[in-house]
mmCIF file as Biopython writes it, N, C-alpha, C and O atoms, coordinates in Angstrom:
data_model
#
loop_
_atom_site.group_PDB
_atom_site.id
_atom_site.type_symbol
_atom_site.label_atom_id
_atom_site.label_alt_id
_atom_site.label_comp_id
_atom_site.label_asym_id
_atom_site.label_entity_id
_atom_site.label_seq_id
_atom_site.pdbx_PDB_ins_code
_atom_site.Cartn_x
_atom_site.Cartn_y
_atom_site.Cartn_z
_atom_site.occupancy
_atom_site.B_iso_or_equiv
_atom_site.auth_seq_id
_atom_site.auth_asym_id
_atom_site.pdbx_PDB_model_num
ATOM 1   N N  . UNK A ? 1  ? 144.724 97.816  66.082 1.0 0.0 1  A 1 
ATOM 2   C CA . UNK A ? 1  ? 145.481 97.211  65.082 1.0 0.0 1  A 1 
ATOM 3   C C  . UNK A ? 1  ? 146.675 96.150  65.583 1.0 0.0 1  A 1 
ATOM 4   O O  . UNK A ? 1  ? 147.018 95.157  64.941 1.0 0.0 1  A 1 
ATOM 5   N N  . UNK A ? 2  ? 147.272 96.600  66.952 1.0 0.0 2  A 1 
ATOM 6   C CA . UNK A ? 2  ? 148.076 95.468  67.483 1.0 0.0 2  A 1 
ATOM 7   C C  . UNK A ? 2  ? 147.630 94.224  67.912 1.0 0.0 2  A 1 
ATOM 8   O O  . UNK A ? 2  ? 148.359 93.233  67.921 1.0 0.0 2  A 1 
ATOM 9   N N  . UNK A ? 3  ? 146.381 94.224  68.296 1.0 0.0 3  A 1 
ATOM 10  C CA . UNK A ? 3  ? 145.610 93.074  68.513 1.0 0.0 3  A 1 
ATOM 11  C C  . UNK A ? 3  ? 144.523 92.778  67.835 1.0 0.0 3  A 1 
ATOM 12  O O  . UNK A ? 3  ? 143.802 91.915  68.337 1.0 0.0 3  A 1 
ATOM 13  N N  . UNK A ? 4  ? 144.166 93.296  66.733 1.0 0.0 4  A 1 
ATOM 14  C CA . UNK A ? 4  ? 143.199 92.634  65.926 1.0 0.0 4  A 1 
ATOM 15  C C  . UNK A ? 4  ? 141.844 93.032  66.736 1.0 0.0 4  A 1 
ATOM 16  O O  . UNK A ? 4  ? 141.740 93.744  67.735 1.0 0.0 4  A 1 
ATOM 17  N N  . UNK A ? 5  ? 141.016 92.472  66.125 1.0 0.0 5  A 1 
ATOM 18  C CA . UNK A ? 5  ? 139.200 93.044  66.221 1.0 0.0 5  A 1 
ATOM 19  C C  . UNK A ? 5  ? 138.218 91.762  65.902 1.0 0.0 5  A 1 
ATOM 20  O O  . UNK A ? 5  ? 138.304 91.355  64.744 1.0 0.0 5  A 1 
ATOM 21  N N  . UNK A ? 6  ? 137.643 91.328  66.438 1.0 0.0 6  A 1 
ATOM 22  C CA . UNK A ? 6  ? 136.381 90.346  66.253 1.0 0.0 6  A 1 
ATOM 23  C C  . UNK A ? 6  ? 135.540 90.575  67.092 1.0 0.0 6  A 1 
ATOM 24  O O  . UNK A ? 6  ? 135.764 91.311  68.052 1.0 0.0 6  A 1 
ATOM 25  N N  . UNK A ? 7  ? 134.328 89.939  66.867 1.0 0.0 7  A 1 
ATOM 26  C CA . UNK A ? 7  ? 133.149 89.878  67.394 1.0 0.0 7  A 1 
ATOM 27  C C  . UNK A ? 7  ? 132.447 91.223  67.108 1.0 0.0 7  A 1 
ATOM 28  O O  . UNK A ? 7  ? 132.820 91.972  66.204 1.0 0.0 7  A 1 
ATOM 29  N N  . UNK A ? 8  ? 131.258 91.525  68.048 1.0 0.0 8  A 1 
ATOM 30  C CA . UNK A ? 8  ? 130.368 92.673  67.900 1.0 0.0 8  A 1 
ATOM 31  C C  . UNK A ? 8  ? 131.041 93.901  67.873 1.0 0.0 8  A 1 
ATOM 32  O O  . UNK A ? 8  ? 132.094 93.758  68.494 1.0 0.0 8  A 1 
ATOM 33  N N  . UNK A ? 9  ? 130.913 95.151  67.401 1.0 0.0 9  A 1 
ATOM 34  C CA . UNK A ? 9  ? 131.415 95.977  67.688 1.0 0.0 9  A 1 
ATOM 35  C C  . UNK A ? 9  ? 130.280 96.970  67.487 1.0 0.0 9  A 1 
ATOM 36  O O  . UNK A ? 9  ? 129.651 96.874  66.433 1.0 0.0 9  A 1 
ATOM 37  N N  . UNK A ? 10 ? 129.844 98.172  68.605 1.0 0.0 10 A 1 
ATOM 38  C CA . UNK A ? 10 ? 129.073 98.930  68.708 1.0 0.0 10 A 1 
ATOM 39  C C  . UNK A ? 10 ? 127.748 98.520  68.223 1.0 0.0 10 A 1 
ATOM 40  O O  . UNK A ? 10 ? 127.076 99.284  67.529 1.0 0.0 10 A 1 
ATOM 41  N N  . UNK A ? 11 ? 127.332 97.321  68.563 1.0 0.0 11 A 1 
ATOM 42  C CA . UNK A ? 11 ? 126.248 96.137  68.788 1.0 0.0 11 A 1 
ATOM 43  C C  . UNK A ? 11 ? 125.821 95.551  67.365 1.0 0.0 11 A 1 
ATOM 44  O O  . UNK A ? 11 ? 124.812 94.945  67.003 1.0 0.0 11 A 1 
ATOM 45  N N  . UNK A ? 12 ? 127.101 96.008  66.626 1.0 0.0 12 A 1 
ATOM 46  C CA . UNK A ? 12 ? 126.820 95.213  65.272 1.0 0.0 12 A 1 
ATOM 47  C C  . UNK A ? 12 ? 127.449 93.860  65.146 1.0 0.0 12 A 1 
ATOM 48  O O  . UNK A ? 12 ? 128.394 93.692  65.916 1.0 0.0 12 A 1 
ATOM 49  N N  . UNK A ? 13 ? 127.155 92.862  64.366 1.0 0.0 13 A 1 
ATOM 50  C CA . UNK A ? 13 ? 127.934 91.865  64.361 1.0 0.0 13 A 1 
ATOM 51  C C  . UNK A ? 13 ? 128.566 91.566  62.665 1.0 0.0 13 A 1 
ATOM 52  O O  . UNK A ? 13 ? 127.893 91.609  61.635 1.0 0.0 13 A 1 
ATOM 53  N N  . UNK A ? 14 ? 129.926 91.289  62.776 1.0 0.0 14 A 1 
ATOM 54  C CA . UNK A ? 14 ? 129.987 90.934  61.313 1.0 0.0 14 A 1 
ATOM 55  C C  . UNK A ? 14 ? 130.748 89.569  61.208 1.0 0.0 14 A 1 
ATOM 56  O O  . UNK A ? 14 ? 131.121 89.126  62.294 1.0 0.0 14 A 1 
ATOM 57  N N  . UNK A ? 15 ? 131.043 88.830  60.115 1.0 0.0 15 A 1 
ATOM 58  C CA . UNK A ? 15 ? 131.520 87.645  60.194 1.0 0.0 15 A 1 
ATOM 59  C C  . UNK A ? 15 ? 133.044 87.669  59.857 1.0 0.0 15 A 1 
ATOM 60  O O  . UNK A ? 15 ? 133.688 86.626  59.972 1.0 0.0 15 A 1 
ATOM 61  N N  . UNK A ? 16 ? 133.563 88.669  59.500 1.0 0.0 16 A 1 
ATOM 62  C CA . UNK A ? 16 ? 135.006 89.381  59.230 1.0 0.0 16 A 1 
ATOM 63  C C  . UNK A ? 16 ? 135.698 89.505  60.795 1.0 0.0 16 A 1 
ATOM 64  O O  . UNK A ? 16 ? 135.309 89.593  61.960 1.0 0.0 16 A 1 
ATOM 65  N N  . UNK A ? 17 ? 136.600 89.468  60.261 1.0 0.0 17 A 1 
ATOM 66  C CA . UNK A ? 17 ? 137.524 90.140  61.526 1.0 0.0 17 A 1 
ATOM 67  C C  . UNK A ? 17 ? 139.037 90.711  61.234 1.0 0.0 17 A 1 
ATOM 68  O O  . UNK A ? 17 ? 139.656 90.362  60.229 1.0 0.0 17 A 1 
ATOM 69  N N  . UNK A ? 18 ? 139.372 91.276  61.838 1.0 0.0 18 A 1 
ATOM 70  C CA . UNK A ? 18 ? 140.801 91.886  61.731 1.0 0.0 18 A 1 
ATOM 71  C C  . UNK A ? 18 ? 142.229 91.143  62.415 1.0 0.0 18 A 1 
ATOM 72  O O  . UNK A ? 18 ? 142.557 91.090  63.601 1.0 0.0 18 A 1 
ATOM 73  N N  . UNK A ? 19 ? 142.771 90.724  61.480 1.0 0.0 19 A 1 
ATOM 74  C CA . UNK A ? 19 ? 143.772 90.086  62.255 1.0 0.0 19 A 1 
ATOM 75  C C  . UNK A ? 19 ? 144.876 90.865  63.005 1.0 0.0 19 A 1 
ATOM 76  O O  . UNK A ? 19 ? 145.253 91.956  62.579 1.0 0.0 19 A 1 
ATOM 77  N N  . UNK A ? 20 ? 145.386 90.318  64.104 1.0 0.0 20 A 1 
ATOM 78  C CA . UNK A ? 20 ? 146.593 91.214  64.829 1.0 0.0 20 A 1 
ATOM 79  C C  . UNK A ? 20 ? 147.991 91.267  63.928 1.0 0.0 20 A 1 
ATOM 80  O O  . UNK A ? 20 ? 148.732 90.445  63.390 1.0 0.0 20 A 1 
ATOM 81  N N  . UNK A ? 21 ? 147.921 92.683  64.074 1.0 0.0 21 A 1 
ATOM 82  C CA . UNK A ? 21 ? 149.171 92.926  63.619 1.0 0.0 21 A 1 
ATOM 83  C C  . UNK A ? 21 ? 150.686 93.545  63.968 1.0 0.0 21 A 1 
ATOM 84  O O  . UNK A ? 21 ? 151.643 94.129  63.461 1.0 0.0 21 A 1 
ATOM 85  N N  . UNK A ? 22 ? 150.199 92.995  65.173 1.0 0.0 22 A 1 
ATOM 86  C CA . UNK A ? 22 ? 151.770 93.431  66.617 1.0 0.0 22 A 1 
ATOM 87  C C  . UNK A ? 22 ? 152.867 92.574  66.144 1.0 0.0 22 A 1 
ATOM 88  O O  . UNK A ? 22 ? 153.989 92.957  66.477 1.0 0.0 22 A 1 
ATOM 89  N N  . UNK A ? 23 ? 152.805 91.670  65.552 1.0 0.0 23 A 1 
ATOM 90  C CA . UNK A ? 23 ? 153.989 90.863  64.932 1.0 0.0 23 A 1 
ATOM 91  C C  . UNK A ? 23 ? 155.118 91.721  63.993 1.0 0.0 23 A 1 
ATOM 92  O O  . UNK A ? 23 ? 156.339 91.563  63.984 1.0 0.0 23 A 1 
ATOM 93  N N  . UNK A ? 24 ? 154.288 92.697  63.192 1.0 0.0 24 A 1 
ATOM 94  C CA . UNK A ? 24 ? 154.912 93.618  62.335 1.0 0.0 24 A 1 
ATOM 95  C C  . UNK A ? 24 ? 156.081 94.429  62.950 1.0 0.0 24 A 1 
ATOM 96  O O  . UNK A ? 24 ? 156.303 94.440  64.161 1.0 0.0 24 A 1 
ATOM 97  N N  . UNK A ? 25 ? 156.783 95.081  62.071 1.0 0.0 25 A 1 
ATOM 98  C CA . UNK A ? 25 ? 157.915 95.850  62.829 1.0 0.0 25 A 1 
ATOM 99  C C  . UNK A ? 25 ? 156.793 97.570  62.714 1.0 0.0 25 A 1 
ATOM 100 O O  . UNK A ? 25 ? 155.809 97.922  62.063 1.0 0.0 25 A 1 
ATOM 101 N N  . UNK A ? 26 ? 157.822 98.285  63.909 1.0 0.0 26 A 1 
ATOM 102 C CA . UNK A ? 26 ? 157.419 99.090  64.077 1.0 0.0 26 A 1 
ATOM 103 C C  . UNK A ? 26 ? 157.079 100.161 62.893 1.0 0.0 26 A 1 
ATOM 104 O O  . UNK A ? 26 ? 156.025 100.782 62.754 1.0 0.0 26 A 1 
ATOM 105 N N  . UNK A ? 27 ? 157.918 100.198 62.306 1.0 0.0 27 A 1 
ATOM 106 C CA . UNK A ? 27 ? 157.863 101.242 60.659 1.0 0.0 27 A 1 
ATOM 107 C C  . UNK A ? 27 ? 156.737 100.422 59.999 1.0 0.0 27 A 1 
ATOM 108 O O  . UNK A ? 27 ? 155.755 101.137 59.798 1.0 0.0 27 A 1 
ATOM 109 N N  . UNK A ? 28 ? 156.591 99.312  59.652 1.0 0.0 28 A 1 
ATOM 110 C CA . UNK A ? 28 ? 155.560 98.911  58.955 1.0 0.0 28 A 1 
ATOM 111 C C  . UNK A ? 28 ? 154.162 99.023  59.409 1.0 0.0 28 A 1 
ATOM 112 O O  . UNK A ? 28 ? 153.332 99.005  58.500 1.0 0.0 28 A 1 
ATOM 113 N N  . UNK A ? 29 ? 153.569 99.172  61.010 1.0 0.0 29 A 1 
ATOM 114 C CA . UNK A ? 29 ? 152.566 99.538  61.332 1.0 0.0 29 A 1 
ATOM 115 C C  . UNK A ? 29 ? 152.500 101.014 61.348 1.0 0.0 29 A 1 
ATOM 116 O O  . UNK A ? 29 ? 151.393 101.531 61.494 1.0 0.0 29 A 1 
ATOM 117 N N  . UNK A ? 30 ? 153.692 101.858 61.198 1.0 0.0 30 A 1 
ATOM 118 C CA . UNK A ? 30 ? 153.371 103.422 61.267 1.0 0.0 30 A 1 
ATOM 119 C C  . UNK A ? 30 ? 152.904 103.740 59.795 1.0 0.0 30 A 1 
ATOM 120 O O  . UNK A ? 30 ? 151.965 104.497 59.547 1.0 0.0 30 A 1 
ATOM 121 N N  . UNK A ? 31 ? 153.921 102.852 58.508 1.0 0.0 31 A 1 
ATOM 122 C CA . UNK A ? 31 ? 153.418 103.197 57.614 1.0 0.0 31 A 1 
ATOM 123 C C  . UNK A ? 31 ? 152.086 103.216 57.319 1.0 0.0 31 A 1 
ATOM 124 O O  . UNK A ? 31 ? 151.450 104.118 56.775 1.0 0.0 31 A 1 
ATOM 125 N N  . UNK A ? 32 ? 151.516 101.608 57.921 1.0 0.0 32 A 1 
ATOM 126 C CA . UNK A ? 32 ? 150.131 101.288 57.414 1.0 0.0 32 A 1 
ATOM 127 C C  . UNK A ? 32 ? 149.115 102.128 58.193 1.0 0.0 32 A 1 
ATOM 128 O O  . UNK A ? 32 ? 147.983 102.134 57.710 1.0 0.0 32 A 1 
ATOM 129 N N  . UNK A ? 33 ? 149.294 102.771 59.205 1.0 0.0 33 A 1 
ATOM 130 C CA . UNK A ? 33 ? 148.132 103.553 59.698 1.0 0.0 33 A 1 
ATOM 131 C C  . UNK A ? 33 ? 148.413 105.195 59.101 1.0 0.0 33 A 1 
ATOM 132 O O  . UNK A ? 33 ? 147.528 106.046 59.195 1.0 0.0 33 A 1 
ATOM 133 N N  . UNK A ? 34 ? 149.966 105.536 58.390 1.0 0.0 34 A 1 
ATOM 134 C CA . UNK A ? 34 ? 150.007 106.364 57.920 1.0 0.0 34 A 1 
ATOM 135 C C  . UNK A ? 34 ? 149.111 106.614 56.588 1.0 0.0 34 A 1 
ATOM 136 O O  . UNK A ? 34 ? 148.632 107.725 56.357 1.0 0.0 34 A 1 
ATOM 137 N N  . UNK A ? 35 ? 148.959 105.730 55.907 1.0 0.0 35 A 1 
ATOM 138 C CA . UNK A ? 35 ? 148.447 105.178 54.648 1.0 0.0 35 A 1 
ATOM 139 C C  . UNK A ? 35 ? 146.707 105.638 54.971 1.0 0.0 35 A 1 
ATOM 140 O O  . UNK A ? 35 ? 145.887 106.415 54.480 1.0 0.0 35 A 1 
ATOM 141 N N  . UNK A ? 36 ? 146.739 104.948 55.749 1.0 0.0 36 A 1 
ATOM 142 C CA . UNK A ? 36 ? 144.928 104.698 56.070 1.0 0.0 36 A 1 
ATOM 143 C C  . UNK A ? 36 ? 144.558 106.358 56.512 1.0 0.0 36 A 1 
ATOM 144 O O  . UNK A ? 36 ? 143.615 107.008 56.060 1.0 0.0 36 A 1 
ATOM 145 N N  . UNK A ? 37 ? 145.174 106.645 57.119 1.0 0.0 37 A 1 
ATOM 146 C CA . UNK A ? 37 ? 144.778 108.197 57.784 1.0 0.0 37 A 1 
ATOM 147 C C  . UNK A ? 37 ? 144.590 109.122 56.337 1.0 0.0 37 A 1 
ATOM 148 O O  . UNK A ? 37 ? 143.478 109.509 55.976 1.0 0.0 37 A 1 
ATOM 149 N N  . UNK A ? 38 ? 145.863 109.415 55.564 1.0 0.0 38 A 1 
ATOM 150 C CA . UNK A ? 38 ? 146.054 109.848 54.235 1.0 0.0 38 A 1 
ATOM 151 C C  . UNK A ? 38 ? 144.824 109.537 53.347 1.0 0.0 38 A 1 
ATOM 152 O O  . UNK A ? 38 ? 144.290 110.438 52.700 1.0 0.0 38 A 1 
ATOM 153 N N  . UNK A ? 39 ? 144.428 108.414 53.320 1.0 0.0 39 A 1 
ATOM 154 C CA . UNK A ? 39 ? 143.619 107.791 52.460 1.0 0.0 39 A 1 
ATOM 155 C C  . UNK A ? 39 ? 141.960 108.757 52.694 1.0 0.0 39 A 1 
ATOM 156 O O  . UNK A ? 39 ? 141.304 109.415 51.888 1.0 0.0 39 A 1 
ATOM 157 N N  . UNK A ? 40 ? 141.713 108.403 54.353 1.0 0.0 40 A 1 
ATOM 158 C CA . UNK A ? 40 ? 140.530 108.892 54.781 1.0 0.0 40 A 1 
ATOM 159 C C  . UNK A ? 40 ? 140.407 110.454 54.854 1.0 0.0 40 A 1 
ATOM 160 O O  . UNK A ? 40 ? 139.300 110.993 54.854 1.0 0.0 40 A 1 
ATOM 161 N N  . UNK A ? 41 ? 141.332 111.014 54.903 1.0 0.0 41 A 1 
ATOM 162 C CA . UNK A ? 41 ? 141.440 112.336 55.021 1.0 0.0 41 A 1 
ATOM 163 C C  . UNK A ? 41 ? 141.289 112.888 53.329 1.0 0.0 41 A 1 
ATOM 164 O O  . UNK A ? 41 ? 140.661 113.927 53.124 1.0 0.0 41 A 1 
ATOM 165 N N  . UNK A ? 42 ? 141.838 112.203 52.288 1.0 0.0 42 A 1 
ATOM 166 C CA . UNK A ? 42 ? 142.119 112.636 51.203 1.0 0.0 42 A 1 
ATOM 167 C C  . UNK A ? 42 ? 140.377 112.674 50.415 1.0 0.0 42 A 1 
ATOM 168 O O  . UNK A ? 42 ? 139.854 113.567 49.749 1.0 0.0 42 A 1 
ATOM 169 N N  . UNK A ? 43 ? 139.892 111.453 50.796 1.0 0.0 43 A 1 
ATOM 170 C CA . UNK A ? 43 ? 138.221 111.086 50.774 1.0 0.0 43 A 1 
ATOM 171 C C  . UNK A ? 43 ? 137.304 112.285 51.098 1.0 0.0 43 A 1 
ATOM 172 O O  . UNK A ? 43 ? 136.218 112.480 50.551 1.0 0.0 43 A 1 
ATOM 173 N N  . UNK A ? 44 ? 137.872 113.086 52.071 1.0 0.0 44 A 1 
ATOM 174 C CA . UNK A ? 44 ? 136.838 113.947 53.139 1.0 0.0 44 A 1 
ATOM 175 C C  . UNK A ? 44 ? 136.670 115.638 51.961 1.0 0.0 44 A 1 
ATOM 176 O O  . UNK A ? 44 ? 135.843 116.545 51.865 1.0 0.0 44 A 1 
ATOM 177 N N  . UNK A ? 45 ? 137.855 115.313 51.348 1.0 0.0 45 A 1 
ATOM 178 C CA . UNK A ? 45 ? 137.651 116.349 50.085 1.0 0.0 45 A 1 
ATOM 179 C C  . UNK A ? 45 ? 136.831 116.355 49.045 1.0 0.0 45 A 1 
ATOM 180 O O  . UNK A ? 45 ? 136.403 115.240 48.748 1.0 0.0 45 A 1 
ATOM 181 N N  . UNK A ? 46 ? 136.330 117.580 48.143 1.0 0.0 46 A 1 
ATOM 182 C CA . UNK A ? 46 ? 135.506 117.383 47.524 1.0 0.0 46 A 1 
ATOM 183 C C  . UNK A ? 46 ? 136.110 117.449 46.158 1.0 0.0 46 A 1 
ATOM 184 O O  . UNK A ? 46 ? 136.788 118.440 45.888 1.0 0.0 46 A 1 
ATOM 185 N N  . UNK A ? 47 ? 135.946 116.525 45.281 1.0 0.0 47 A 1 
ATOM 186 C CA . UNK A ? 47 ? 136.498 116.365 44.086 1.0 0.0 47 A 1 
ATOM 187 C C  . UNK A ? 47 ? 136.557 117.586 43.139 1.0 0.0 47 A 1 
ATOM 188 O O  . UNK A ? 47 ? 135.392 117.906 42.905 1.0 0.0 47 A 1 
ATOM 189 N N  . UNK A ? 48 ? 137.308 118.297 42.578 1.0 0.0 48 A 1 
ATOM 190 C CA . UNK A ? 48 ? 137.037 119.134 41.873 1.0 0.0 48 A 1 
ATOM 191 C C  . UNK A ? 48 ? 137.093 118.899 40.075 1.0 0.0 48 A 1 
ATOM 192 O O  . UNK A ? 48 ? 136.794 119.826 39.322 1.0 0.0 48 A 1 
#
């Protein structure tokens, strides 16, 4: 997340790239990662 990502990943090529986020504050980065972690975790539970 700090340095971004581009080029092939796991032998798969994509035209998109993830820009580096290292210029943001530590609090912003922690918030963003917590949001993604929470969102992915909540998707793993079946909907009732």
